[in-house]
N, C-alpha and C positions, 0 to 999 in steps of 0.2 A: 666290337662293340665298347663304346666309351664309357664312364662312370656319368659325366655331366656335361649337358649343353646347354651355355648360356647365350641368352638372346638379348644383345644390348650391351653396349662398350661404354657407358657411362660409369661415374663413381660407383655406382650398385652393383652393376655387373662386375663390373673392374676386381671391385672388394670381394664380391661372392667367388669369382674365378679364383683369385689370387689365394685366398684363405682356403678355398678347397682342395688348390694345389700343395699348399703346404700342410694338410693333413693327409695327403698320399693320393688323390684322388685324381682318376686322368679327368680331363678338362679340355673343352673346345670352348672358346667364345668366338659368336660370330656376331659382327658390328657392319650395318649397311654403309655409315659413312667413311668419307677419307678423314682421315685424322691429319694434322688438328683442325678441328670446326671451330666456330664461333659459338659462343653458348652465354646466357646469362645467369647469375648467381655468383657473383664474384669474391664476395665477402663470408669468407668461413668463420663460424663463432669459436671461441677456444676451446670449446669442447672439442673438438675436431682433433685435437693432438692425441689424445688418447686412443682414438681410432688408428692412428698414423704409426701409434708405437705397437699396437696389435697385429697389425701389418705389416711391422718392421720394415715401414718407408719412410719414417721421421727424417733421417739423415738425407734421403735424396729430395724430400721437399724443403728442408732448410737450405741446401744446396743449390734448389731452385733458382733464390735470387726473387722471389716472391715479397712483395712488401707487408711489412708489419706493422700494424694500427692498434695503437695502446690507448689513444684519446678519442673520445667520441663527443660531439657538440650535438646537445638534445635542447630541442624545443618544444615544452608540453604544457597546455593551458596558458599560452601567453608568458610563459618564463623561460628562460635559456639558460642552461649550464654547463658545464664540461666535465664529463665522464671520465674518470682513467680506471681501466681493467686492470686486475692481477696480472693474469696473462693475455696477450695480444690476440686479437683476431688477426686472420690470413687473409690479405686482398691477393686473388691471383687473378692470372690471365688464362679464362678458364678453355680457352683451346688449348695452352701448354699443359693444364694441370691435368686436364682428360686425360692428354695423349700419354704424359708421364706415370698413369695411374694404371693405363692400358699398356705401359710397358712393364710396369713393375709386375702384374699378371705375366704377361710373357716371360718375365725371369726366373718366374716362379714354375714354370713348368705348362704354362696353359698355353695351346696350340691357337693361334688368333687368326678367323679368316675374317677378311677385311680388302675391298668394301664386298659382303654378300647380304643377302638377307634371307630371310628363312619363307621360302615360296610355299611348300606343304608341308602339315605336318600331321603324322597320324600316328594311332597306337598300336604295339603291336606287342607280342608275348616277351614279358621282362622289361617293357619300356617305351622307347618313341623311335621312329623313323622321320628324318627330316631331310627335305630336299631343299639345297641351299641353292642361291641363285646362280653360282658358277657351276652346277651341274651335280656336284657331290650329294651323295646319300650317305648321311649320319646316324647312326643307330647309338641311342644312347639310355640309358638305366633312367636318369632323371633330367627333366627341363627345368630351365631356371627362365623366367621371363622378368626382363630388366630392360623391357622397353619404354619405361616413362608412362605418362600419361595415355599414351596411343594404346597400350596393353593388348597386344596381341590374343592374351589367354582369356580378354572379357571375362573377369571375375566380378561378382556382384558387387557393387559399392555402393555406399552411401555419404551422400555431403555432411561435414561436421559444422559446416559454418553457411551464411548466406553466402550466395553468389558473389567473388570477387574478381576485378578486372586489373590487370598490373599493365601499365604503360613503361618501356624501357628506351634510354638512347642516351649516347655519348658524345661528348665535347671535346675538342680540342681548343684549349684555354692557356695564355700566357703564365698564369701563376694558381694553379689548383691548390686548394684545399689541404693541409697536410691532415686534417681529421677526418673521420667520417662525420657526416652530418644526420640527422635523424628529426624529424619534425612530423610533429600532429597538427595537422590544419583542418579543424573542422571535422568532418567524417573520413576524412582522407590521410593518408600516411605518407611521407617522403623518405627517401633514403637515398645517399650519396658518398661515392667515394671516388679517390683518386687511386689507378689502376696503375699497375706495373710498367706501362708504357709510357705513362703521363697525361692518357685521357683520360675525363674526370667521367664515372657514369653515373647516374641517375635513375631509380624508379620511383614512381607514386600509383600507388594502389588505393581501391576502395570499393563500395558496393555500387557506386554509378559507373556511366561511362563517360564520365565528365575527361576532355582532351587533355592530354598532359601539358600545355602549355598554359590553359587555365588554371589547372593548379600551382603549377610553378607561380605564377602571376599572383596567386593569394598569398603564398607563404612567405614568412619572415627570412628564411635560412637559403632558400632556393630563388628569390625573385630576380638576382641577380642574372641568372641564367636563361629567363623567359626571352629576352630580347636577341638572344644569342642561337644563331643555326645549328643544330646538331651535325654529326657528320653524316646521319642518315635520317631519315623520317622517322620519329617514335614509333612505336612496335607494340601493338596492343596483345595481351595473351590471357588467357582464361587460368587463375591462379586460386579456384574457389578450394579448398580444404576437402579431403575425401578418405574413407579408408574400405578396405576389402573387408567384408565378412569373414570370408575364409581364404586366407593367403597362400596356406601350404596344403598339401594332401599328400599320401603316399608316393606320388610320382612326379609332384610339379610343385613349383612355390613360384610366388611372386617377390619381387624386391625393389625396393627404391620407389619410385611414384607408379610403377605397376600395384604397390602394394597399398600405398598412401601418401598422401599429399599435405603438406603443413603450410599455415598463412606464411607468406614470403617476411612479416616484421619481425621476425626472429633471427634471421638469416641462418638457419639453422638447417637446411634444407638439405645440403652435401652432407653433414653432418647426421642427418637422419638417414639419409640412403647409405654410408658407409655403416652405421649401425645395424641397419636393417640386413644390410650384406654378409656382415661377420656372423651375425644371429644365424641368420638360415644357413650360413656353411655350415657351423654347429650342428643343426636341426639334421639338414641332408647327410651329413657325415653318420649321424645316427641311424638314420633311416635307411642308408644304404648297406652299415656294416655293424650294426647292433639294433637288428629288426626286433627284436623283442620289448625296445623302447620305443618303438615307432610311436604308439600312441602318444607318449609321455614327448617325444620331439615336436609332435604336430602341435599339442597343446601349447609347449613351450615359446613355438615360434608366433603361434597365433596371438597368444598373449602379450607379448611384445610388441607386436603391430597395434594391437588395439590401446594397449598401455600407451606407448609412444604417442600415438593420434591423440587419445584422448588428455594427454598431460598437456600438449603443444594448443589443443583447442582452449582450455581451460585459460593457459597463459596467455594467450592472444586474445580472448574473450576480455581477460582483466585489463590487458593494455587496452582497448577501443574502449571501454567503459572507464578509463581512469584507473582502474586498480582498486585495492582496498588497504584495511588494514592489517599490518602482518600481527597475528599473535606472537606475545613473548613465550615461549617455553618455559616449563615451569623450573623453577629455580632448584637445583640441589643440593643440599649444603651436609656435612657428616652426618648428621643426624637424621637426616630424612629417612621415613620408614618407606620402603620399596618392595614393590611383590611383582614377580612377573605374571604378565596381561598371558593368560592360556589361550585367549583367541586369536593372539599374533602368533600361536606355535602352530606352523602347518608343515602336510607334504604336500610338495609341489615338484614338480619337474623343475631341475638345475643342472648347472654345468659342471661337469666333473671330468679332469683328463681330454677336453674334447670333444666329449659325448654328452647326451641330454639323459640323465636317471631321476628317477622319483628320490629324492632325499628329504628331511626335514631342513625346515628354512623360518627365517622370521618376517610376518608381513608387517609393513610398516606402515605409517599410518598416512602415506603416499601412495600407497596401494602397491608398491613395488613389495618383491619377495628376493631375502638378501639371505643366503646361507655364510657368505664369509666378511667379513669387515676388515680390508687389508689381509692377513692371514689366521687371521682370527676365525674361528669357527662358532657362530653366533647359536645356533639351537641348545648346544650343550651347555654353553655358560649362562644362558636365560634360565633353562631348565632346574640349575642349581640352585637360582634364588630361591630361598626358603618366603613363606608370606611375613609383610612385616619385617622384613630385615634393616639394620639402618645402614646406610651409605658407604658407610667408611668399614663395614663388616664384610660386604661386598667387594669392594675396592682392595681391602686385604688378602682376602682368600683370592681373587684372580690375579695379585701380583706376582705370586709366585709361579706363574707360568706365562704370564706376556708383560710382565714390569709394570710399577705402579702409574707412570704416565698414560700408557696406553690404557690402560685398565679402566682410568679415569675418564680418558676421552672416550670410549667403547660404551660405558656407562652414560654417561652424559647423552650419547647419541641413540642409545636406546630407551632413553627418557623422552626426547623431542621426537623419536618416531612411536611413541608410545607402545612399544613393546614391554616396557617396564613402566608400572605405572607409580605415581605418590599416592600413599595413603594418609588418610588425616591422622593427628594423633588422638 
């Protein structure tokens, strides 16, 4: 009997399998398609790099020769502006990218069964028995559903936004634009970028079923595409965001779009999939090897999925609505009086040494529970703050152990996240 069977070889499945193998679990991954396979979702947001580093694949990604995009031409409410990011987005050939991630899982020790499907799944004492389409019977202690929107595990899900239809196509043009194009056109959005092979990929999405050509023709940044024939007819797909209510139990879990789907407006689908796989792997490792913390592990991954879904839903909703005013954080001077926010000090499931356990943490204003900022443990230093203490006294106290510059940065972050509150004089 193996420890874990992962069904689905997309980014979420590959990340889950690789991370579990890195943690010492015996893992098989079953993928029904032959790679490389075509797939949409070619623009990966800058936040994806931290996941590459956690999976120890950043160098492989850098060597793959994918295109880096530093600039976006953004048109919003009739105005066009050029936006330059501090860290680049990654423009990938998804067929190559998915194959690279699957190879990384194999290199970590994951047994890859491909192309095979899971034809019959039944529970047995101590786990699962799965009949693969190649005739093999696999017994596993834990089962991971990484099968995307189809989600063979059929977990209960609810939609987090109105119905969303996405259209996608690619063009071969002589001089494709160097920057990524993003435009809000009425109630619809358009996105486009040049892929590593020189083709131009574009996507339109909105709550109606308007054909892609019509949306292109009505836009300012993409109208030049409307009269050009794409390489293949545009394809429509359901892109409605949703979230599973119970993405994990003590014998199975859903990752990636089997657990939740986000609005494509953020170009963060792959980032969210990788993140869910990494966090799920920690929870699964705990369930299998630290059974006393099983409930904490289930709560931890469930909260991660709910939080990630809610944060993306809010961001997308603000984007469609035109955004709002950003409140300025309180200004902290040397003599500002500060107190610890008792309501922000909580006991929650957290990660320690690749396992989930209950531990003190700080609940931030954005709804996250954070135990460390860098290498600094937050709960003890927040608990050390006496009521109505001047900011410079707190910095002086912390400087003896974490350095003055870092102490100032940590205190500013805690005030911004309302874990430390400003008192009136």
